[in-house]
C-alpha positions in Angstrom: 11.9 45.0 -40.0 14.7 44.3 -42.5 17.0 46.6 -40.6 16.4 44.8 -37.3 17.1 41.4 -38.9 20.3 42.8 -40.5 21.4 44.2 -37.1 20.8 40.9 -35.4 22.8 39.0 -38.1 25.7 41.4 -37.8 25.8 40.9 -34.0 25.9 37.1 -34.1 29.6 36.6 -35.0 30.5 38.9 -32.0 28.5 36.7 -29.6 30.1 33.5 -30.9 33.7 34.5 -30.4 35.9 31.8 -29.1 39.7 31.5 -28.9 41.7 28.8 -30.7 43.2 26.0 -28.6 46.2 24.0 -29.6 47.1 20.8 -27.9 50.5 19.1 -27.9 50.3 15.6 -26.5 52.9 13.0 -25.4 51.2 9.8 -24.3 53.5 7.1 -23.1 51.7 3.8 -22.9 48.2 5.1 -22.0 45.0 5.1 -24.0 43.9 8.7 -23.4 41.6 11.0 -25.2 40.9 14.7 -24.6 38.3 17.4 -25.3 39.1 21.1 -24.9 36.7 23.9 -24.0 36.7 27.7 -24.1 34.6 28.2 -21.0 35.1 31.9 -20.5 37.3 34.7 -21.9 40.0 34.0 -19.2 39.5 30.3 -18.4 40.6 27.3 -20.4 39.6 23.7 -19.7 40.4 20.2 -20.9 38.7 16.9 -20.1 41.0 13.8 -20.0 39.3 10.5 -20.7 41.3 7.3 -19.8 40.1 4.3 -22.0 43.0 2.1 -20.8 43.1 -0.6 -18.1 45.7 1.2 -16.0 45.7 4.7 -14.4 47.6 7.6 -15.9 49.6 10.3 -14.3 49.3 13.5 -16.3 51.0 16.9 -16.3 49.0 19.6 -18.1 50.6 23.0 -18.9 48.3 25.9 -20.0 50.1 28.7 -21.8 48.5 32.1 -22.8 51.1 34.4 -24.3 53.3 36.4 -22.0 51.7 35.1 -18.8 53.4 32.5 -16.7 52.3 29.0 -17.6 49.8 27.2 -15.3 50.8 23.6 -14.6 48.3 21.1 -13.2 49.2 17.5 -12.2 46.3 15.0 -12.2 45.9 11.3 -11.9 43.3 9.8 -14.3 41.9 6.4 -13.0 41.3 3.6 -15.5 38.0 4.0 -17.3 37.3 7.5 -15.8 37.6 11.1 -16.9 39.0 14.2 -15.2 38.4 17.9 -15.8 41.4 20.3 -15.6 41.0 24.1 -15.7 43.2 27.1 -15.6 42.3 30.8 -15.0 44.4 33.6 -16.4 44.7 37.3 -15.5 44.2 38.4 -19.1 41.8 37.6 -21.9 42.9 34.5 -23.8 43.8 35.2 -27.4 45.2 31.7 -28.2 45.6 28.9 -25.6 48.3 26.3 -25.9 48.1 23.1 -23.9 50.9 20.7 -23.4 49.7 17.3 -22.2 52.3 14.7 -20.9 50.8 11.4 -19.6 52.5 8.2 -18.4 51.2 5.0 -17.1 51.0 5.1 -13.3 
């Protein structure tokens, strides 16, 4: 019984592996917040929440090492939230997200 419990405890860190996500943001005149997610081994996601009274035009760039960056352009209405995702060809080791938002 002790061996089974020990084996389960040793397997737990392998199941909870997630990659680190760094976000660099430049917000020009908008009240915007974000939350990042490691949804799958090759998919990165970010949720943008606009708490301001005017819409925001955002450019989101996802970078994963040597692969070409994935750029997404989204408009976030005032008081709403938008999900942005990017899928890569390789497993993500460390995801870097550049977020550039301006008042629309």
